[in-house]
C-alpha positions in Angstrom: 7.6 -54.9 64.7 9.3 -52.0 63.0 11.1 -49.7 65.4 9.2 -46.5 66.3 12.1 -44.2 65.5 12.2 -45.7 62.0 8.5 -44.9 61.6 9.1 -41.3 62.9 11.8 -40.9 60.3 9.3 -41.9 57.7 6.8 -39.4 59.0 9.4 -36.7 58.8 10.2 -37.6 55.2 6.5 -37.5 54.3 6.1 -34.1 56.0 9.1 -32.7 54.2 7.8 -33.9 50.8 4.2 -32.7 51.3 3.9 -29.7 53.7 0.1 -29.9 53.5 -0.2 -33.6 54.6 -2.5 -34.4 57.5 -1.4 -37.1 60.0 -3.7 -39.5 61.8 -3.5 -42.3 64.3 -0.4 -41.0 66.1 -1.5 -42.0 69.6 -0.7 -45.7 68.8 3.0 -44.8 68.8 2.7 -43.8 72.4 1.7 -47.4 73.2 5.1 -48.8 72.0 7.7 -49.6 74.7 10.8 -48.7 72.5 9.9 -45.0 72.3 10.2 -44.7 76.1 13.7 -46.2 76.1 14.7 -43.5 73.6 12.9 -40.9 75.6 14.7 -42.0 78.8 18.1 -41.8 77.0 17.3 -38.2 76.1 16.3 -37.3 79.6 18.4 -39.2 82.2 21.6 -37.1 81.8 19.8 -33.8 82.3 20.4 -32.0 85.6 16.7 -32.1 86.4 16.2 -35.8 85.9 16.7 -36.4 89.6 14.7 -33.3 90.7 11.3 -34.1 92.3 8.0 -32.7 91.2 4.9 -32.9 93.4 5.8 -36.6 94.1 9.0 -38.6 94.6 8.9 -39.8 90.9 12.3 -39.3 89.3 14.6 -41.0 86.7 15.7 -43.4 89.4 13.7 -46.7 89.3 13.1 -46.8 85.5 12.3 -50.4 84.4 10.2 -52.5 82.0 7.4 -52.6 84.6 7.5 -48.8 84.8 7.0 -48.6 81.0 4.2 -51.2 81.1 2.3 -49.1 83.7 2.5 -46.0 81.5 1.3 -47.9 78.4 -1.6 -49.5 80.3 -2.8 -46.1 81.6 -2.5 -44.6 78.1 -4.2 -47.5 76.4 -7.2 -47.2 78.8 -7.1 -43.4 78.4 -6.9 -43.2 82.2 -3.6 -41.3 82.3 -3.8 -38.0 84.1 -0.8 -35.7 84.2 0.2 -34.5 87.7 0.3 -30.7 88.4 3.8 -29.3 88.1 5.7 -28.0 91.1 6.3 -24.3 90.6 9.5 -22.6 91.6 11.1 -19.3 90.5 14.4 -18.5 89.0 16.0 -15.1 88.8 16.1 -13.3 85.4 19.0 -11.0 84.3 16.8 -7.9 85.0 16.3 -9.0 88.6 12.7 -10.2 88.1 11.6 -13.7 88.9 10.6 -16.2 86.2 8.2 -19.1 87.1 9.6 -22.6 86.4 7.5 -25.7 86.3 8.9 -29.0 87.5 6.9 -32.0 86.3 7.1 -35.5 87.7 9.4 -37.8 85.7 6.6 -40.0 84.2 5.1 -36.8 82.8 8.5 -35.8 81.4 8.9 -39.2 79.8 5.5 -39.1 78.0 6.1 -35.4 77.0 9.4 -36.4 75.5 7.7 -39.1 73.4 5.1 -36.6 72.3 7.8 -34.1 71.5 9.6 -36.6 69.2 6.4 -37.2 67.3 5.6 -33.5 67.0 9.2 -32.7 65.9 9.0 -35.4 63.2 5.9 -33.8 61.8 6.5 -30.1 62.3 10.3 -29.7 61.9 10.3 -30.0 58.1 7.5 -27.3 57.8 8.9 -24.7 60.3 10.2 -21.5 58.8 13.9 -21.2 57.9 13.7 -17.9 59.8 12.9 -19.6 63.1 15.9 -20.6 65.2 14.8 -21.1 68.8 14.5 -24.6 70.4 15.2 -26.4 67.1 17.8 -29.1 66.3 21.1 -27.7 64.7 19.9 -24.2 65.3 20.9 -21.6 68.0 21.4 -17.9 68.7 24.5 -18.0 66.5 22.6 -19.4 63.5 20.0 -16.6 63.9 22.8 -13.9 64.2 24.6 -15.4 61.2 21.5 -15.2 59.1 21.1 -11.5 60.1 24.6 -10.8 59.1 24.1 -12.5 55.7 20.6 -11.3 54.8 20.1 -7.9 56.4 22.6 -6.2 54.1 21.5 -2.8 53.0 18.5 -2.6 55.3 17.3 0.9 56.1 14.9 0.3 59.1 14.6 -2.3 61.9 11.4 -3.4 63.7 12.3 -5.0 67.1 9.5 -7.3 68.0 8.4 -7.9 71.6 5.3 -10.0 72.6 4.1 -9.4 76.2 4.5 -12.5 78.3 4.5 -14.8 75.3 5.0 -18.2 76.9 2.6 -17.4 79.7 -0.2 -16.2 77.4 -0.4 -18.9 74.7 -4.1 -19.5 74.2 -4.8 -23.2 74.7 -7.8 -23.3 72.4 -5.9 -21.5 69.6 -2.9 -23.9 70.1 -5.0 -27.0 69.9 -6.9 -25.7 66.9 -3.5 -25.0 65.1 -2.3 -28.6 65.9 -5.7 -30.0 64.8 -5.1 -28.5 61.3 -2.1 -30.9 60.9 -3.0 -33.8 63.2 -6.4 -35.5 63.1 -6.2 -37.8 66.2 -8.6 -37.1 69.0 -6.8 -39.1 71.6 -3.4 -37.5 70.8 -4.9 -34.0 71.0 -6.8 -34.9 74.2 -3.5 -35.9 75.9 -1.8 -32.7 74.8 -4.8 -30.7 76.2 -4.5 -32.6 79.5 -0.9 -31.6 79.9 -1.8 -27.9 79.2 -4.6 -28.0 81.8 -2.6 -30.0 84.4 -2.2 -26.9 86.6 0.6 -26.3 89.1 1.3 -26.5 92.9 2.7 -23.5 94.7 3.1 -23.4 98.5 1.1 -26.7 98.6 -1.9 -25.0 96.9 -3.3 -26.2 93.5 -3.8 -23.6 90.8 -5.5 -24.3 87.5 -3.8 -23.2 84.2 -5.9 -21.3 81.7 -3.2 -20.3 79.3 0.5 -20.6 78.6 3.1 -23.3 78.3 5.0 -23.4 81.6 8.8 -23.2 81.4 10.3 -26.6 82.4 7.8 -28.7 80.4 9.5 -30.9 77.9 6.9 -30.1 75.2 6.6 -26.4 75.9 9.3 -25.3 73.5 7.9 -27.2 70.5 4.4 -26.1 71.3 5.5 -22.5 71.4 7.2 -23.0 68.0 4.0 -24.5 66.6 2.1 -21.5 67.9 4.6 -18.8 66.7 5.0 -20.6 63.3 1.7 -18.9 62.5 3.5 -15.5 63.1 6.3 -16.6 60.7 3.8 -17.5 58.0 2.0 -14.2 58.4 5.3 -12.2 58.1 6.0 -14.2 54.9 2.6 -13.2 53.6 3.3 -9.5 54.4 6.7 -9.9 52.7 5.2 -11.4 49.5 2.8 -8.4 49.2 5.4 -5.8 50.2 8.6 -6.8 48.3 9.1 -4.9 45.0 12.3 -5.4 43.1 14.0 -2.4 41.6 14.0 -2.2 37.7 17.4 -0.6 37.3 20.3 -1.8 39.5 22.4 1.4 39.4 21.5 5.1 39.6 21.7 7.2 36.4 24.4 9.5 37.9 26.6 6.6 39.0 26.1 4.8 35.6 27.1 8.1 33.8 30.4 8.4 35.7 31.2 4.7 35.2 30.9 5.2 31.5 33.0 8.4 31.6 35.8 6.5 33.5 35.7 3.7 30.9 36.1 6.2 28.0 38.9 8.0 29.8 40.6 4.7 30.5 40.5 3.8 26.8 41.9 7.2 25.8 44.7 7.0 28.4 46.0 3.7 26.8 46.3 5.5 23.4 47.8 8.8 24.5 51.1 10.1 25.9 52.9 13.1 27.2 50.9 16.1 28.5 47.6 14.9 27.1 48.0 11.6 29.0 48.7 13.4 32.3 45.6 15.6 31.7 43.4 12.5 31.0 44.7 10.8 34.2 43.7 13.8 36.2 40.2 13.8 34.7 40.0 10.0 35.4 41.0 10.6 39.1 38.4 13.4 39.4 35.7 11.2 37.9 36.6 8.3 40.3 36.5 10.6 43.3 33.0 11.9 42.3 31.8 8.3 41.6 32.8 7.1 45.0 30.8 9.9 46.7 27.6 8.9 45.0 25.3 6.0 46.0 25.7 3.2 43.5 22.4 1.4 43.7 18.8 2.5 43.3 17.0 3.0 46.6 13.5 2.6 45.3 13.3 -1.2 45.9 11.1 -2.5 48.8 12.1 -5.6 50.8 11.5 -7.3 54.1 13.9 -9.7 55.9 12.9 -11.5 59.1 14.5 -13.6 61.9 12.9 -15.0 65.0 14.4 -16.7 68.0 11.7 -18.0 70.4 9.5 -14.9 71.1 12.1 -12.4 70.0 12.1 -11.3 66.4 13.8 -8.7 64.2 12.5 -7.4 60.9 14.7 -5.5 58.4 12.8 -3.2 56.1 13.9 -1.5 52.8 11.4 1.3 52.6 10.4 4.3 54.6 9.2 4.8 58.2 5.6 4.9 57.1 6.0 1.4 55.7 7.4 0.2 59.1 4.5 1.8 60.9 2.1 0.0 58.6 3.9 -3.4 59.1 3.9 -2.9 62.9 0.2 -2.2 62.8 -0.5 -5.3 60.7 1.5 -7.5 63.2 -0.3 -5.9 66.2 -3.7 -6.8 64.7 -2.6 -10.4 63.7 -1.1 -11.1 67.1 -4.2 -9.7 68.9 -6.9 -11.3 66.8 -5.4 -14.6 65.7 -2.9 -15.5 68.4 -4.8 -13.8 71.2 -1.7 -12.1 72.6 -0.4 -8.6 72.8 2.5 -6.9 70.9 4.2 -4.5 73.3 3.9 -1.0 71.7 6.5 0.4 74.0 9.1 -2.3 73.4 8.4 -2.9 69.7 10.7 -0.2 68.4 11.2 1.2 64.9 14.8 2.3 64.5 17.0 3.5 61.7 19.4 0.7 60.7 22.4 3.0 61.4 21.2 3.0 65.1 22.0 -0.3 66.9 19.0 -2.5 67.5 19.3 -5.0 70.4 18.8 -8.7 69.5 20.0 -11.8 71.4 22.4 -9.8 73.4 24.1 -8.2 70.4 23.9 -4.7 69.0 22.9 -5.0 65.3 23.3 -2.1 62.8 24.0 -1.6 59.1 27.2 0.3 58.5 27.4 3.6 56.5 31.1 3.4 55.6 32.6 5.1 52.6 36.1 3.8 53.3 37.6 2.4 50.1 39.5 -0.9 50.3 41.2 -3.0 47.6 39.2 -6.1 46.6 41.0 -8.1 43.9 41.8 -5.8 41.0 39.4 -3.2 42.1 38.8 -0.8 45.0 35.4 -0.9 46.6 33.4 0.4 49.6 33.4 -3.2 50.9 32.0 -2.3 54.4 29.2 0.0 53.2 25.7 -1.3 53.9 27.1 -4.4 55.6 25.6 -5.7 58.9 27.8 -5.2 62.0 27.3 -7.2 65.1 28.9 -5.7 68.2 29.1 -6.3 71.9 27.1 -3.9 74.2 29.8 -3.7 76.8 28.0 -1.4 79.2 24.8 -3.4 79.3 26.2 -6.9 79.1 29.9 -7.2 80.0 30.0 -4.6 82.8 26.7 -5.8 84.2 28.0 -9.3 84.4 31.2 -8.1 86.1 29.3 -6.0 88.7 26.6 -8.6 89.4 29.2 -11.3 90.1 31.3 -9.1 92.3 34.3 -9.3 90.0 35.0 -5.5 89.7 34.2 -2.3 91.5 34.2 1.3 90.1 37.0 3.5 91.4 35.7 6.8 93.0 38.6 8.9 91.7 38.5 8.2 88.0 35.5 5.9 87.4 37.6 3.1 86.0 36.9 -0.6 86.7 39.1 -2.3 89.3 39.2 -6.1 89.7 38.5 -7.3 93.2 38.4 -10.7 95.0 35.2 -12.8 95.3 34.6 -13.7 98.9 32.1 -16.4 98.0 34.8 -18.4 96.3 37.4 -18.4 99.1 36.3 -21.8 100.4 37.0 -23.5 97.1 40.2 -25.1 96.1 42.7 -23.2 93.8 41.8 -25.5 90.9 38.1 -24.9 91.4 38.5 -21.2 91.5 40.4 -21.1 88.2 38.0 -23.5 86.6 35.0 -21.3 87.6 36.7 -18.2 86.1 37.6 -20.1 83.0 34.1 -21.4 82.5 32.6 -17.8 82.8 35.3 -16.3 80.6 34.9 -18.9 77.9 31.1 -18.8 77.9 31.0 -15.1 77.3 33.8 -15.0 74.8 32.5 -17.9 72.8 29.0 -16.4 72.7 30.3 -13.0 71.4 32.6 -14.7 68.8 30.6 -13.1 66.0 31.1 -9.6 67.2 33.2 -7.1 65.1 34.6 -5.6 68.3 35.5 -9.0 69.7 39.1 -7.9 70.4 37.9 -5.5 73.0 37.3 -8.5 75.2 41.0 -8.4 76.0 40.1 -5.9 78.8 37.4 -8.2 80.1 40.1 -11.0 80.0 42.4 -8.8 82.1 39.7 -8.0 84.7 38.8 -11.7 85.0 42.4 -12.8 85.4 43.3 -10.3 88.1 40.1 -10.9 90.0 41.0 -14.6 89.9 44.5 -13.8 91.2 43.1 -11.6 93.9 40.7 -14.3 95.0 43.6 -16.8 95.2 45.6 -14.2 97.1 42.7 -13.6 99.5 42.4 -17.4 100.0 46.1 -17.8 100.9 46.3 -14.4 102.7 49.1 -13.4 100.3 49.7 -11.0 97.5 49.0 -11.3 93.7 52.8 -11.1 93.0 53.4 -14.1 95.4 50.6 -16.1 93.9 52.0 -15.6 90.4 55.5 -16.5 91.7 54.1 -19.6 93.4 52.4 -20.9 90.3 54.7 -19.7 87.5 55.5 -22.2 84.8 58.8 -20.8 83.6 57.4 -19.2 80.4 56.0 -16.1 81.9 52.6 -17.6 82.5 51.1 -19.1 85.6 49.0 -22.3 86.1 47.5 -24.5 88.8 49.1 -28.0 88.9 46.9 -30.9 89.6 47.5 -34.7 89.7 45.9 -37.2 87.4 46.5 -40.9 86.8 48.8 -40.1 83.9 50.8 -37.6 85.9 50.9 -33.9 86.9 49.0 -31.5 84.6 48.5 -27.7 84.7 45.3 -25.6 84.5 46.1 -22.4 82.8 43.9 -19.3 82.9 41.9 -19.1 79.7 42.8 -16.7 76.9 39.8 -14.8 75.3 41.2 -15.2 71.8 41.3 -19.0 72.1 37.6 -19.1 73.0 36.3 -17.7 69.7 34.2 -20.2 67.8 35.2 -23.2 69.9 33.3 -25.7 72.1 34.9 -26.7 75.3 34.4 -30.2 76.7 36.1 -32.1 79.5 38.6 -34.7 78.3 37.3 -38.1 79.5 40.2 -40.1 80.9 40.4 -43.9 80.5 39.4 -44.8 84.1 37.1 -47.7 83.4 39.4 -50.7 83.9 37.7 -53.2 86.2 34.1 -52.5 85.1 34.4 -51.3 81.5 31.8 -52.6 79.0 30.8 -51.6 75.5 28.4 -48.6 75.4 24.9 -50.0 74.9 21.5 -48.6 74.9 19.4 -48.6 78.1 16.9 -50.9 76.5 19.4 -53.6 75.7 21.0 -53.2 79.2 17.6 -53.6 80.8 16.6 -56.5 78.6 19.9 -58.3 79.2 18.5 -58.9 82.8 21.9 -58.8 84.4 22.5 -56.9 87.6 25.6 -54.8 87.1 26.3 -54.9 90.9 25.7 -58.5 92.0 25.6 -60.1 88.6 22.4 -62.1 89.2 20.4 -63.1 86.1 17.3 -64.7 87.6 15.6 -61.8 89.3 12.0 -60.9 88.2 12.6 -57.2 88.1 15.5 -55.1 86.9 15.6 -51.3 87.3 17.7 -48.2 86.6 19.5 -46.6 89.5 20.1 -43.0 88.7 22.3 -40.3 90.3 22.3 -36.6 89.6 26.1 -36.2 89.4 28.8 -38.8 89.1 31.3 -36.4 90.7 29.3 -36.4 93.9 29.9 -40.1 94.4 32.5 -40.9 97.1 33.5 -44.4 95.8 33.1 -46.1 99.1 30.5 -48.6 98.0 30.9 -51.2 95.3 28.1 -49.7 93.2 29.6 -46.2 93.5 32.9 -47.6 92.3 31.2 -49.1 89.3 29.4 -45.9 88.3 32.6 -43.9 88.7 34.5 -46.3 86.6 31.8 -46.3 83.9 31.4 -42.5 84.2 27.7 -43.1 83.9 24.8 -41.6 85.8 22.8 -44.9 85.4 23.3 -48.5 86.3 21.1 -51.5 85.8 20.4 -53.3 89.1 18.0 -56.0 90.3 15.2 -54.9 92.6 16.9 -56.3 95.7 20.1 -54.4 95.0 18.2 -51.3 94.2 16.4 -51.3 97.5 19.6 -52.1 99.4 21.3 -49.1 97.7 18.5 -46.7 98.7 18.5 -48.0 102.3 22.2 -47.7 102.6 22.7 -51.4 103.0 24.7 -52.1 99.8 28.5 -51.9 100.4 
């Protein structure tokens, strides 16, 4: 039998070649065991894999029988998703966002559905969509803005009210039905949408929305909002008008005059040459004060990340009002949602628009800079991305208790963080480094990135004050205690290869880099080649007791390897392998859970 992932790759190629192709008989791929091994590999390392939903079903206990039970229920069309357990997480504005926690079986099936949907829809999604898509991120959306929004005169900042909570189930299924003609597949998706949620042990039905926490929610939202992308492209096609002449007549006239003067200067000398040079300089000064290009062209550029979108318009404000009205009607009548009239702002491009935590504006800069053999206004009409320090950086510092505002001059002063005093010195520095690197890495595209040096200073001295508070000492003594002889300070820590030092991060080193922990070579007694979960399960060897004749082998899953103490043999094996999963026989698995396995 051909592997399911190979079939999905073929589906993706077909979708890419023919965007109008309709797909049928997709449900049968959910009845193949191999898709669930791949789905498990995608899910087991997530933090929520061990989190319980409305039942005790988690990533722990995954086995061949587990898969067989899922397939049997799907084959008989008897599978019914469980309601999600609803909890709440705090948003940056202080409000609470609902989060749904499905049981693991539902997650596994949703992941299989997601892979099928991604194979079909990913090739036909718009190039202007960046949220929840492979190889795309906030940075790719911002980079596209920087490249394509050049010369824009107006911005339309899009905001859909409660987008994910208000996705209409009937409209969504109808949209999917245009591309997928498989009644059983659509019925299963509909059952997940209608599964409901449990809150305070009370069941609530769901009439709309894709709950956050669901594995298929992001791609379903993208399928839904892809209709918005297509509509904006339709508006763009009708709106865009290319200018006939590239340069203004006044500018063209001065360019010609300069060229004639330049030719005369080459063939003249003495007083006449000096006079021509003065005329040439005067003509150049006048030319650089004039707009070079025609401003009668009309153009739309568009970028969307999840439910946030930004439209750049070359035109007048009336054009923007008309586009906003068209979008309002489309979102209301077709998508059955509401475009917030208060938050969907129309701003001149010289005024910063807020998008994905950046301030976006188009420069009006007449500064002349050398470019090759010529001098040009190289920054004029270029997009500038900048950091909104007041709203983002200062808010982060205050909300995490890193600084306080002085009453005498209003300046920020770094302070210690009492909630970190019970941590080790190494943990304190690691926490500060992670926070500093995360923010500096995210704002690596900003033109004012170097201003983060002040943020770096506040973070470092808050860290030093926290260490001083822990040791009941002074900042100067902490620096002296941890000085490395080069003017810097670092926390020493012991590894198997010797003593190493944890330095405080430097903001400039965080730009455009990804930080990952270096994995040491600790697997000595229990090291094996990295294999897939499927092959490990099918090998039918218990990785604890080594038995090969048991009827049932299962996956034992832990949330975090670092929480293991290494007292039991199975813990030592998992620590050595640096894996969150281990294949065990049913007997060993029960012994582990009952605390009997040493």
